[in-house]
C-alpha positions in Angstrom: -147.8 -20.3 131.5 -149.5 -17.1 132.3 -149.5 -15.3 135.2 -152.0 -13.6 137.3 -150.2 -10.2 139.2 -151.5 -9.5 142.8 -150.7 -6.9 145.1 -149.4 -6.7 148.4 -151.0 -3.8 151.0 -148.2 -2.5 151.5 -147.0 -1.8 147.9 -151.1 -1.2 147.6 -149.2 1.5 150.5 -146.2 2.5 148.1 -148.6 3.4 144.8 -150.8 6.2 146.4 -147.3 8.1 148.1 -147.1 8.1 144.6 -148.5 11.0 142.6 -150.9 9.8 140.3 -149.8 10.1 137.5 -146.7 7.8 138.2 -149.5 5.0 139.9 -150.5 4.9 136.2 -147.9 4.4 134.2 -147.0 1.6 137.4 -150.3 0.7 137.1 -150.9 0.2 132.9 -147.2 -1.4 132.0 -147.5 -4.3 135.0 -151.3 -4.5 133.0 -149.3 -4.7 129.7 -146.1 -6.5 130.5 -146.5 -8.8 133.0 -150.4 -10.3 133.3 -151.2 -12.7 130.8 -146.6 -12.9 130.1 -145.3 -15.8 129.6 -142.2 -15.7 131.1 -142.0 -12.5 134.2 -138.5 -12.2 134.1 -137.9 -11.4 130.6 -139.2 -7.5 132.1 -137.0 -7.2 134.6 -134.2 -6.1 133.1 -135.1 -2.1 134.9 -134.4 -0.6 131.4 -137.0 1.8 130.5 -137.9 5.4 129.3 -134.7 5.3 127.6 -132.9 3.8 129.9 -134.1 5.2 133.1 -137.3 3.9 134.1 -138.3 5.7 137.5 -139.5 2.9 139.7 -139.0 -0.6 141.3 -140.8 -3.0 141.8 -140.1 -6.2 144.1 -142.1 -9.1 143.1 -142.2 -12.4 144.3 -142.6 -15.2 141.2 -144.6 -18.6 142.3 -146.3 -20.8 139.9 -148.4 -18.2 137.9 -148.0 -15.6 140.2 -147.1 -12.6 140.6 -147.2 -10.3 144.4 -146.1 -7.1 143.9 -144.4 -6.8 146.8 -143.1 -2.9 146.6 -142.7 0.2 144.7 -140.3 2.5 145.0 -138.8 5.0 143.4 -135.8 3.8 141.7 -134.4 7.0 140.4 -133.3 9.6 142.7 -132.6 14.0 142.1 -129.1 14.2 141.5 -129.4 17.6 142.2 -131.6 16.8 145.8 -134.3 19.1 145.1 -137.3 17.7 144.5 -138.2 14.4 146.9 -140.0 11.5 145.3 -143.4 12.6 144.2 -141.1 16.0 142.7 -142.5 19.1 144.8 -139.4 20.9 145.7 -137.8 20.5 149.2 -136.7 22.5 152.3 -133.1 23.9 151.3 -130.2 23.5 153.8 -129.2 26.2 155.8 -125.9 27.5 154.8 -122.6 26.0 156.4 -121.6 29.7 157.1 -124.3 30.8 159.3 -124.5 26.7 160.2 -121.1 27.5 161.5 -121.8 30.5 163.1 -124.4 30.1 164.9 -122.3 27.1 167.3 -119.6 28.7 167.4 -119.9 32.2 168.3 -117.1 32.9 170.0 -114.8 32.7 167.1 -117.3 34.5 164.6 -117.0 37.4 167.1 -113.2 37.2 166.3 -112.5 36.4 163.2 -115.4 40.3 163.2 -113.1 41.8 164.9 -109.8 41.1 163.4 -111.6 41.5 159.7 -112.8 45.1 161.6 -109.5 46.1 162.6 -108.0 45.7 159.5 -110.5 47.0 156.4 -110.2 49.9 159.0 -106.2 49.6 158.5 -106.5 49.8 155.2 -108.8 52.8 154.7 -106.8 54.7 157.5 -103.7 54.3 155.7 -104.9 54.7 152.4 -107.2 58.5 153.7 -103.4 59.1 155.1 -101.8 58.4 151.6 -104.5 60.0 149.8 -104.2 63.5 153.1 -100.8 63.6 152.2 -100.6 64.0 148.7 -102.9 66.6 148.6 -100.8 68.6 151.3 -97.8 67.8 148.6 -99.3 68.8 146.0 -100.7 72.7 147.4 -97.6 73.3 149.0 -95.4 72.8 146.2 -92.8 75.3 144.8 -94.4 76.9 142.1 -97.5 77.6 144.7 -95.2 80.3 147.2 -95.6 83.4 146.2 -93.0 84.9 145.4 
């Protein structure tokens, strides 16, 4: 039995959302593998391009026709950097900045404690440095006889 392929309006909309190259790839694959095929279920593994086909065709198989209901992106970007059209997504703000904006009193208290600890360590270091220089200056070998 030979099958024909038809697209629903939603499937056409989904294809318009893809890049022109991706839409052409899906159209050409459909024409090559589904139009006039003997068994469309044999194509349903979803394993193309070395095990990864980036799109999913949601189809309904009827008597002698295949109706494409929707086309979705099946492989997401693992880093989350790009959307399904391949454009860069907006980066999320820093977690530190988010928590600072949500809890300004705690952030201010942490800043003050950090400043005090830094001042304490720097002042102790300066005190030690001054005392060691004074001890060297007033050492017994430098006193006049």
